[in-house]
N, C-alpha and C positions, 0 to 999 in steps of 0.2 A: 299781967299779960306777957311781959317780957320773959318772966320765968317760965311761962308755958310755951311760948313760941321757940325759945332757944333750944330746949331739949328736942322738940319736934324737928327742928332744922338739922340738929346733929344726927337724929335717927334717919332723916331723909338722906343725909350725906353718907351715913353708914350703908344704907341700902344701895346707894350708887357708887360704892367704893371701887367697883371694877373700872370706873372711869379715871381713877387716880393715876398719876404718872408711874410707870413701871419700867424696870430694866428688862422685863421678859415675863413669861408666865410664872404664876405662883406655884409653890410645891403642891398645893391642893388641886390646881387645875391640871398639873401633870399627872397626878394620881387618877383624876377623873377620866382623862383621855386614854389611859393605858388599858390593855386587854385584861379582863378579869374573868373568873369562872362564870359570872352572871351575864356579862355583856362583852361583846367584841368591840374593842377600841381600834384606834388607827395605828397603834404601835405597841410593842411589848416593852414593859418596864422590868429590867433585869438587874438584880443586885450584883454589884461588881466585887468579886472576891478573888483571892489569889488562885483558888482552884479554877474559877471561871477563866481567868487569864491563861492558865496553863492549858485548858481545853482549847481555847482559841488558837494558841500558838502551835498546838499539835496538828492542826489542819494544814496540809501543805499549801504554800502560797500559790495563787493562781494569777496568771497574766491575762489581762483583758485584751484580746486580739492576738493574732498570730500571723507570721509570714510564711509558714511552712508551705502553704498552697502556692506561693509565688515562686518556689524554687524551679529553675529552668535547666533543662539538659541541652539547650542549644549551645553548640561550640562557640567559643569566643575567639578562635584563632583562624577564622575563615576570612577570605578576601571579599570585600564588598565595594559597591560603587563609591567613588570618591577617595578610596585608599591610594596611597602612593607606594609604589613598589620599587625596590632596588634590584635590578636584574644584571647578573654577570654571566657572560658566555665565554667559554674557553674552546678554541679550535685547535685540536692537537696537531693538525697538518699545517696550520697557518695559512692555508690557501685562500680562505674566505676573508678573514679579518686582517691577515698579515699582508696580502698583496693586492687584494681586490680594491682596497680603499686607498686612494691617493691622498697626499697631505692636503690637497686643496679641494677635495670633493666635499659636497654638501653633507653626505652621510658622515664624513669624518668630523665635520663641525658639530654634528648631533651627538656623536659618541665620544666618550673619553678614551683616547687611545692608550693602550697598555702594551707592553712588550710581550713576546711569546705567543702571539696569536690570540690574546685575550681582549675582551671588550666589556667595559662596565657602563651600562646605560645610565644616564642621569635619571633622577626620579621620574617615574612614569605613573601617571594618574589613571586609575580605572575609569573609563568613560561610562556614559549612561547605558550603553549596551552591555556593560559588564566585561569589556575587553580592553586589552592594551595593545599598542602598536609596537612591534618588534622588527627591527631591520632584517630583511631577507626572509622573515617568517610571516609578515603581514599581521593582521588582526588575530590575536589569540584570546579566546574567552577564558577568564580566570575567576569570574564571580562565583562565590560559593565554594571555592577550592581553598585548601590550606596552602602554605608557602611551598612545601615539597610537591604537592599536586600541581601547582602552577608551574613549577620548574619542569616537571615532566611534560606538561602541555606545551611549553615553549620548545622543549627538546624535540617533541614529535613534529612540531611545525617546521623545524630546521632539517629534518631528515630529508636527504636527497640533495641538500645544498652544502652540507658539510659532513665529513665523516666522523661519526661518533662524537657529537658535540656534548660538552659538559655544561650544565646550566645551574646556577644558584639564584634563588629568588628570596628576598627578604621584604618584610612589611616595614617600610620606613616611617609611614604615618598611617596609623590605623583609625582613620576618621569614621568609618562605618560602625566599628565595634565599640561604641561609646554609650554612656548613659548620662543623663543630666541630673546634677545634684543641686538642690536649692534649700533654702531655709537657714537654720542656725548653724552654718558652717563658716569657716574662715575664708575659704576660697570657692564660692559657689560657681557652677558652670559645668562644662563637659568633662567627664572623666573617662579615660580609656579602660577597656576590658582586655584582659590577657589570660593566658593559660593559668598563671598563678595569681591573678588579681581579678577574679571575676565574682567575688563574694561581696556582700553589702558592706562589711566592715572595711574591705580593701578600698572601695570607692570613697567611703566617708573619710578614711585616712588620707587618700589622695587629695581630697578637698580641704585638708588641713584640720579635720575634726571640728569639734565644737568647744567653746569656752565654758559651756554650761555643765552643771552636774549631770551625770548620766541618769540619775533618778528623775530628772525633770524633762527628759527628752522622749519624744514619740517619733517612730520611724514609719513612713508610709511609702509603699511602692505602687506606682501607677503604671499599669500595662494595658494599653488599649482602653476599654471601658471598665476594667476591673481595678479596684484599689484594695491593697492589703495593708493592715496597720498592726503595729505591736510596740510596746514600750522598749526603749533602748536597753533597759536592764535585762530584758529577755534576750535581745540580740547578743549581748555581751556575755551572758551566762549559759545560754542554751545553744548547743552546737547546731541543732536543727533549725534555729531561727536565723542563723547567719547564712542565708540562702544564696544560691548562685543566681546571678542576674543575666539578662539577655539584652542585646542591643535595642536601643530605643526606650528602655525603662526610664521613668522619672522618679527620682528619690527626693523625698521631702523630709527634712529633719526639723521637727516642730518643737518649739520650747513651750512646754505646758507646766508651769511651776506648781508644785504640790503645796497646798495651803490648807490651814485649818482656821476656824473662826472662834472667837471667844465673846461671850455676852454675860450680862448679869453682874454679880457682886465680885468680880475680879478687878485687879488694879489697872486693867486696860481692856477696853472693848475694841477689838481690832481683828484684822485678818493677818495671819503670820505665815511667812514663807518657811517651809520645812527644810532643814539642812539635809545633807546627804546621809544616808544610812537610816537607822531606826530611831524614831522619836517616841518616847514614853509619855504617859500622862503627867508624871512629875516634871519631866523636861519641858513639856508644853506649858504647864502652869508657871514654871520658872521664867519662861520667855516673856510672859506678860506681868511679871511681878508678884505672882501668887494671889491668894485670896485677900480681899479687902477685909481686914480684921474688924472694921467698924460695922460692916453691913452683911457679910457673907454668912450663909447658913452652911457651915462646914460639914454638916451631916448629910448634905445632898449635893455633892459634886456630880454633875451629869454629863454624859457624852452622848450626843444625838448622832446616829449613824444609820446609813442604809447598808446593812450587813450582808455578806455573802450567804446564800442559802445553806451551803455546806457547813459554815460556821454556826449559823443559827440552829441547824440540826444537831450539831455536836453539843450545843448548850441546852437542848431540849425545848427550843422555842417553836411553837406551833403557829406563829403569826404568818398569815399569807404573804407571799412575796409580791413586790411590785416590779415594774420593769427596771428600776434602779437597784433593787435588792429588798431585803427584809427590814422594815423600819423598826429600829430598836433604840431604846434609851437605857444606857448603862448608868446605874446609880451607885455612888461610892460614899460611904460614911467616913469622912476624913478625920473625924474625931477619934476613931478607933486606931490605935497604934499599929495593929496588925495589917490594917488596910493600906498603910503607907507602902508596904511591900507589894500589894496588889497594884497600886498606882505606878510603882516602878516597873512592874511587869506588864502593864497594859500598853500596847502599841497604838499610837495615834495614826489614823489613816487620813489621806487627803480628803477634803470636804467634810471632815468631822466638825461638829459644833460642840464646844465645851461651854456649859452653862451652869451657873451657880445662882440659885434664887436668894432673895433677901431673907435674913433671919427674921423671926417674928417680931422682935423688939424694934428692928430697923424699919419693918413695914408699919408698925404702929406709930413710930416716931414720924415717919413720912406722912401718915394719915393726920396726926394731930397738927403737924405743921401746915397741912392743907386746911384743916378746920380753922386755924388761927387766921389765915388769910381771908376767910369768909366771915367769921364771927367776931374777929378782933378780941377773942377771949384767950388769955394765957393759961395753959394747963400745966399743972405740976408734973414733973418728970415721974414721980412715984405713981401717978395715975396711968401714964402711958406704958410703964413697965408691966402693968397688970393686963394689958390688952395684947392679944395675939391673933392676927387676922391672916396668917400665912396659910 
């Protein structure tokens, strides 16, 4: 009876071998799930060759997101509420500022007395009405004007009180023409805008920049209810993405590390941060110690990816796209020497999953180890080598 029950038990275990511990899907299950001429699967299974990698690289890179629509034509050198102005007035006759003000007068205590009929007002802040108080001129509205335009407004207000007054206006503190910079920068806070410093890279530089790699940063510009986003690499390489900002914009520098994951018969099952620049499949495998020589099926090194539709089209893939892209599994036979060049030419993208299934012998060995724990029967290694359940 024992001789009868034992084979039946092993057959039952074989029938339920899908419940055995695994590092991931078997090669057979990956084949079954792929698109075939007979049935539409959930992804495309594509042989990875050097020619295929060249076709992929020939497709121009695409940035996800853009800041172009956020570019503003609003001038950055106009006066606003809260700005501090430096106003200097020169009276050629000296009749107004030279003699009308005594040394003990209250107006003289307000103004900084200079020789030659000149007066330099201390810092004057633009009030909520958009005006500044100028001695002998009264309230002068300057909001929305440039510094030369504000000087002309002050001069007009002095007409009739002084002959041919000369006025200079400078913006000492440009509090209204600022943006807020947050996120992964060294000095977050308010950054001023100016005639030559009104682009997004200007304000990020004014905030000290970021200590992170450019490839791992995403920039967003919030303006009112609108938010525009683009990778930092686009902002630094595409002139049109280095947009002009306007007052009140909120800039967020976000750190989003690029990572890929490894599973299966590799020497490490982990998530790996990608270095700056391009990372190839060989470089990614080196990061985790390469294939496990005892268990890996080197004929089936796979890269799971949501591919860009234009790249899929270049490869002749007809798989329907999802909101994340076209689901593709690239398969490389690492036993073929020529395919080492393909692996060196294959660029790994963020969120890629590199997976290597177990070799048939390793799968069989795992199965018989499981059988031993159930039946307490020790099987000869020569028996296990004849079984392939991959």
